[in-house]
Structures are given as C-alpha cells and as structure tokens.
C-alpha positions, 0 to 999 in steps of 0.5 A: 500500500503506497504511503503517498498518492501517485505522482508523475505523468499519470497522476491527477493531483494538481500539485504545481511545481515551482522554482523554490521551497517558498513557492512550493509551500505556498502552492501546497497551501493554496491547493489544500485550501482549494480541496477544503473548500471543495469538500465543504461544497460537497457536504453542503450539496449532499447534506445541507440541501437534504436538511434544508428540504427536510425543514421546508417540508416539515419532515425534520421533526417526524420519524421516517420508515423503519426509523420510527422504532429507533426514534421511539427507543431514543425518545424513551432514553432521552426521557427516562435514561433507559433502553426499551426495545419495541420489537422492530430493532434488529440493529444494535442502535445503542451507539447512535442513541447514548451520545445524544443524552437528554437531546434524544427525546426530540426527533429533530435533534436525533435527525440533525445528529445523523446529518452531522454524522453524514458530514463526518462520513464524507470527510472520513471517506475523503481522507481514506481515498486521498492517500490512495488516489490523490486529492482531486480524485478523492473529492470525486469519489466523495461526491459520488458517495454523497450523491447516492440516491438514498444518501439525502434521505438517510442523512435526514432520518434516524436510520442506523445506516449513516451512523454505522457507515460513518464509524466504518469509514472513520475506523478505516481512515484512522486505522490506515494512518495508524498502520502507515505511521506505526502509531499506537495511539491511532490504532487504539483510536481506530479500535474505539471507533470500530467498537462504537460502530459495532454498537450501532450496526454489526456490519462495522465489524468488517472494518474493525477486523480488517484494520486489526488483521492488517495491523497485526501483519504489518511490520510497521506496527508492533505485533504485541500492541496490535494483539492487545488492541484486538483483545480489548476490542473483542472483549468490549464487543463480547460484553456489549453483545451479552448485554444486548441479547439480555434485553426483552423484545429484541428483533432477532433474525430467523435463519432459513437457508435460501441460495436462490434468494442470495443469488438474486441479491447478488445480481441485484446488488451488482446492478445497484453498485453499477448505478452508484458508480456511474460517475466513476465509470464515466471518468475512468473508462477508456474503451477506445484504448482497450484491447479486444479482450476488455472490449468483448468482456465489457460488451458481454457484461452490458448485454447480460445486464440488459437481459437481467433488467429488461427480460428477467426483470431483476432490478435494484436492491430495495427499497430506495430505487423504484419508479414510485420513489423511496420505500414505495412498497411500504406506502398506501396506494401508488404514485409515479415519481419517474416516468417510464422513459426516464426510468428506462434511461436510468436502467440503460445507463446502469447497464452501460456503467456495469460494462465500463467498470468490468472492462476497466477492471479487465484492462487494468490486469492486461499487459497489452502492447502500448499500455503501461499498467499501474503497479499492482500495489497502487490498485488494491492495497491490503486494507482495502481488500480485507475490508471489502472482502469481509464486508461482501462476505458478511453481506452474502452470509446474510443473504444466504440465511434468508435476510433481506439485503437492501441498497443502503447496506452497500454504502461503504462499498462505494468508497472502498471500490472508488480507491482501486477504480479511481486508481486505475487512472494511473495506467496510461498508454506508453509514449509511442513517438520520439517526441513524446519519449523525449518530452517524458525524459526531459527534466521537470524544471525545464517544462513549461508552467502549464505542464506542472499540472498533470491533472488536465493532461492525464484525463482526456476531455471526453472522460472528464465530461463523462464523469461530470455527466455521471455526477449530474445524472446521479445528483438529479436522481438523488435530489428527486428521490430525496425531495419527493419522499420528504414532501410525501412523508411530511404531507402524510403526517400533516394530513393525519395530524389534522384528523387528530385535531378534529378529535380522531384518535391517533391510533385510529389512523393509518398514515403509513408504517412510521405513523402506526409505530410511533403512535402505538403504545405497545411493542410491535407484534405480527398478527396482534392487530386488525388487517388494514389497507396495507397490512402493517396495522396487523402488527400493532394491537392498539390500532384500528385503522378507521382512517387511511392516508393514501397516495391513490384512492383505495377501494371500499373506503369513503373519501373524507378529503384530498390533500394537494402538495408539491411533489418535489417539495418546491415544484410539481403536484401530487395528491393524497386521499384521506379515506374512512373505513366503513368498519368503524 
C-alpha cells in the first residue's frame, strides 16, 4: 500500500511545481485550501440541501420508515435514561442513541445528529481515498458517495445506516494512518471507533477486523500492541453483545437457508453498485484504448445486464430505487415519481456503467502492447481488500440465511471500490513517438508552467465530461428521490395530524408504517392487530385503522378529503386521499 498518492505523468493531483521551497509551500497551501473548500461544497450539496428540504417540508421533526422504532427507543432514553426495545430493532442502535443524552427525546435533534454524522462520513471517506488516489480524485469519489440516491434521505432520518457507515469509514481512515505511521495511539483510536460502530450496526465489524488483521501483519506496527488492541476490542464487543441479547423484545433474525434468494441479491446488488458508480465509470473508462479482450468482456457484461433488467426483470436492491420513489412498497396506494422513459434511461445507463467498470477492471490486469499498467500495489492495497472482502462476505452470509439485503447496506462499498477504480487512472498508454519519449525524459524544471499540472493532461476531455455527466445524472436522481419522499412523508403526517385535531384518535389512523409505530403504545407484534389497507396495522394491537392516508384512492373506503402538495417539495403536484373505513 503506497504511503503517498501517485505522482508523475499519470497522476491527477494538481500539485504545481515551482522554482523554490517558498513557492512550493505556498502552492501546497493554496491547493489544500482549494480541496477544503471543495469538500465543504460537497457536504453542503449532499447534506445541507437534504436538511434544508427536510425543514421546508416539515419532515425534520417526524420519524421516517423503519426509523420510527429507533426514534421511539431514543425518545424513551432521552426521557427516562433507559433502553426499551419495541420489537422492530434488529440493529444494535445503542451507539447512535447514548451520545445524544437528554437531546434524544426530540426527533429533530436525533435527525440533525445523523446529518452531522453524514458530514463526518464524507470527510472520513475523503481522507481514506486521498492517500490512495490523490486529492482531486478523492473529492470525486466523495461526491459520488454523497450523491447516492438514498444518501439525502438517510442523512435526514434516524436510520442506523449513516451512523454505522460513518464509524466504518472513520475506523478505516484512522486505522490506515495508524498502520502507515506505526502509531499506537491511532490504532487504539481506530479500535474505539470500530467498537462504537459495532454498537450501532454489526456490519462495522468488517472494518474493525480488517484494520486489526492488517495491523497485526504489518511490520510497521508492533505485533504485541496490535494483539492487545484486538483483545480489548473483542472483549468490549463480547460484553456489549451479552448485554444486548439480555434485553426483552429484541428483533432477532430467523435463519432459513435460501441460495436462490442470495443469488438474486447478488445480481441485484451488482446492478445497484453499477448505478452508484456511474460517475466513476464515466471518468475512468477508456474503451477506445482497450484491447479486444476488455472490449468483448465489457460488451458481454452490458448485454447480460440488459437481459437481467429488461427480460428477467431483476432490478435494484430495495427499497430506495423504484419508479414510485423511496420505500414505495411500504406506502398506501401508488404514485409515479419517474416516468417510464426516464426510468428506462436510468436502467440503460446502469447497464452501460456495469460494462465500463468490468472492462476497466479487465484492462487494468492486461499487459497489452502500448499500455503501461499501474503497479499492482497502487490498485488494491491490503486494507482495502480485507475490508471489502469481509464486508461482501458478511453481506452474502446474510443473504444466504434468508435476510433481506437492501441498497443502503452497500454504502461503504462505494468508497472502498472508488480507491482501486479511481486508481486505475494511473495506467496510461506508453509514449509511442520520439517526441513524446523525449518530452517524458526531459527534466521537470525545464517544462513549461502549464505542464506542472498533470491533472488536465492525464484525463482526456471526453472522460472528464463523462464523469461530470455521471455526477449530474446521479445528483438529479438523488435530489428527486430525496425531495419527493420528504414532501410525501411530511404531507402524510400533516394530513393525519389534522384528523387528530378534529378529535380522531391517533391510533385510529393509518398514515403509513412510521405513523402506526410511533403512535402505538405497545411493542410491535405480527398478527396482534386488525388487517388494514396495507397490512402493517396487523402488527400493532392498539390500532384500528378507521382512517387511511393514501397516495391513490383505495377501494371500499369513503373519501373524507384530498390533500394537494408539491411533489418535489418546491415544484410539481401530487395528491393524497384521506379515506374512512366503513368498519368503524
């Protein structure tokens, strides 16, 4: 694993050369300042904009989707200082609740805390990527992560995914620095971050195990210290698990081997990652420079994906990517956020992205005439390989035992894969003309000032535009999903609150999963309640579902009122139907 980013003609770093140490220092400070400003802009776009939309739509102070259970547990902790489970809380959760203290009683405080952790996740991912691919490409990878379709929604809800991902990447970034510097203090810090992440969601164990394993095997780290940190972390996690398993009403997974479901999850996961990495595919792919083996493999991959998507109807992993918007399957009624032509275009781009990414990976392993491959260590370092391998193995294990795999589980794979993929830009065609050979052999000091910035020279204009277009596409997709879902959730909640203001009991209203769970005074238990319009009411014993708030008219129910709201928070138009059951 290289301690410094690639340099020279293949580098995308914009480090300017100069004639003296003073100018070098000034140029370095200027570039660091530019990178800090760029990272701040990414955080504003990927976290600040969703927070503003949540505030505008009234969604910042209400629970969302599965997070109703997390918020209820946190509220009780903030009010009474105790952890009381509610039957729908498979994640560990403690690590994202306890730091809030008394503030945990307010949903807005819970979700703003997650927004801060979303910013921390982006910062940690940047510092993870920077020593591997250089600052400009690290910024590009960080933007790719922040523009994931579900990122804005997860950053403004109390779901465990963003806090766990922040701990995951912070553990890796600090652990990586600890290993490269041989720092005992940083290794202890990485271990603490990893343990904290495990108390939020168990998947963080992959990052912690990778750091401790690589540290134990690396000569720069004292082996007894690595062993001691490992034992301490293992003991802390074991004690936490013993305590957690002792709590009543835990939502423990049911084991049921399902190879077919696991295989389908693998295919859907591959398509989901291809969409997530669309900007990276546009930036790094050079099909015009590939040999025929890479081109054929890329074409075959694209064709296979097209068959999976348009023939076998295997789409993305649930539950944020669908024509009806985020977690549409959990809502009453149906609405269309993305028209069929738009959605089909997204699917086509996904297939192309998959082909380009696979072709890039194949070409990077080939030694064809006229191509100088990047050094092997510059592509995949041991810590990246260990963390990604353990994470993928754990996720596949979940799928094999019958657990549902969601798109949000793949968040941390994006920065892990961006390292080797963006690092592949270091592979460039060898010089073929006498003039280019002489230019490459010339002293750097004699080069014109413009050549001191290899960033522009090393990335073809076509690739820069393709990468930029990829970012624009995923940004449009992400902001559309975020705005439409926050607008819908806020409108549904307000419609139900208006019924309550008229004297209707909150437990007589079915305004979605989060409304039912938040207002129920009892733990969730399958089959304990009545069967309402969608079926979630059957899990809450004190809910009658006399009134339903739906995205489209439901049969056999009288319309009480219709509610109009802007579909994308500030634009468009959508309608909700408030209906009454004849059974009440």
